[in-house]
Each structure stands twice: as structure tokens, then as C-alpha cells.
N, C-alpha and C positions, 0 to 999 in steps of 0.2 A: 668432390663436388658433383661429379657425374653420376655416382651411385645415388646421391641424395635426390637429384633431379629425376632419375628413372623411378626411384621408389615413390616420389611425390606423384608422378604421373600415373603410376599403377594404382596407388591408393585413391586418386581422384576418379579413375575409371571404375574401380570397384564400388566406390561410393555412389556414382551416378547410376550404375546398373542396379544396385540394391534399392536405391531410393525410387527409381522408376518402376521396379517390380512391386514395391510396396504400394505406390500410388495406383498402379494398374489393378492390384488386388482390391484396394479400397473402393475404387470406382466400379469394378466388376460386380462386387457383392453389395452394392448400394450403401456403403458406409458414407460415401460422399456423393454429392449431386453430380450428374453428368455435365452440367454447365460449369462445374469446377475445373473441367479439363482445360478450358481456355486460360484460367488464372494460373493453373499449374504449368501449362505450356509456356506462358510468358515468363513466369518465374524461372523455369528451366532454361529458357533461352538466355535470360540475363545471367544466370549462374554459370552457364557454359562460357559466355563472353568473359566473365570475371576470371574463370579458371584459365582460359587461354591467355588472358592478359598476365595472370600471375606466373604461368609457365614461361611466357616471353620475358618477364622480369627476372626469373631465375636464370635464364640463359644469358641475359645481359649482365648479371652480377658476376659471372665467371671472370677469370683472368683475361685481360685483353692481350691480343697477340702482337700488337704493334706497340713497342715501347721505344720512345725516342729519348735516349739519354745523351746529354751533352758531355763531352770530354773536356776537362779543364785544360786551358792552354798553358804550356810551359814557357812562361816569360822569364828568361834568365838575365834580363837587364836589371842592374841594381836600381833601386828607387832612391832618389835623392831626397832626404828628409830635412836637409838644411842643418841647423845646429840643434835640432831636437834630440834629446837622449831618451830612448825608449828602453 
């Protein structure tokens, strides 16, 4: 599970870097309006929040360290069932 989390984080970082470079290139060479920066920035902030939340959920999905198992009690006293035949 640890390698999956590390791979997930690395792929997200690569995705964010590539998408930001593409957006920068598109705005620099006037493919997009400069006022589009604000929309792209707000979308980027929301995307980063969602990514951080998904990474948090990945860490919480892992095995829990505290397991409280109850041990059954060894009651050796015979149980009186009366005249019932089981």
C-alpha cells in the first residue's frame, strides 16, 4: 500500500507540473486571454485541495495500528439445561 501511495503522489506532482507548463505556454503566446489566469488559478487551487484530500484518504485507508481484540473467557462451569436433550 505504501508504494501505491508514493506512486500516486508522484503522478499527481507530474500532472500538476505538466498542466501548469501547458497553461503558462498557452497564456504566454496569447492562445488564452490573460484574464483567464484568475479562472485557471481558482481551478488550480480547488484541484490541489481535492488532491490533498484524496492523499489524506489514502493514508487513512491503510491498516490501523491499534486493534482491540477481545479474548473469549474460559468459563468451565457446566451449564444446567434442565431436562432438555440437545
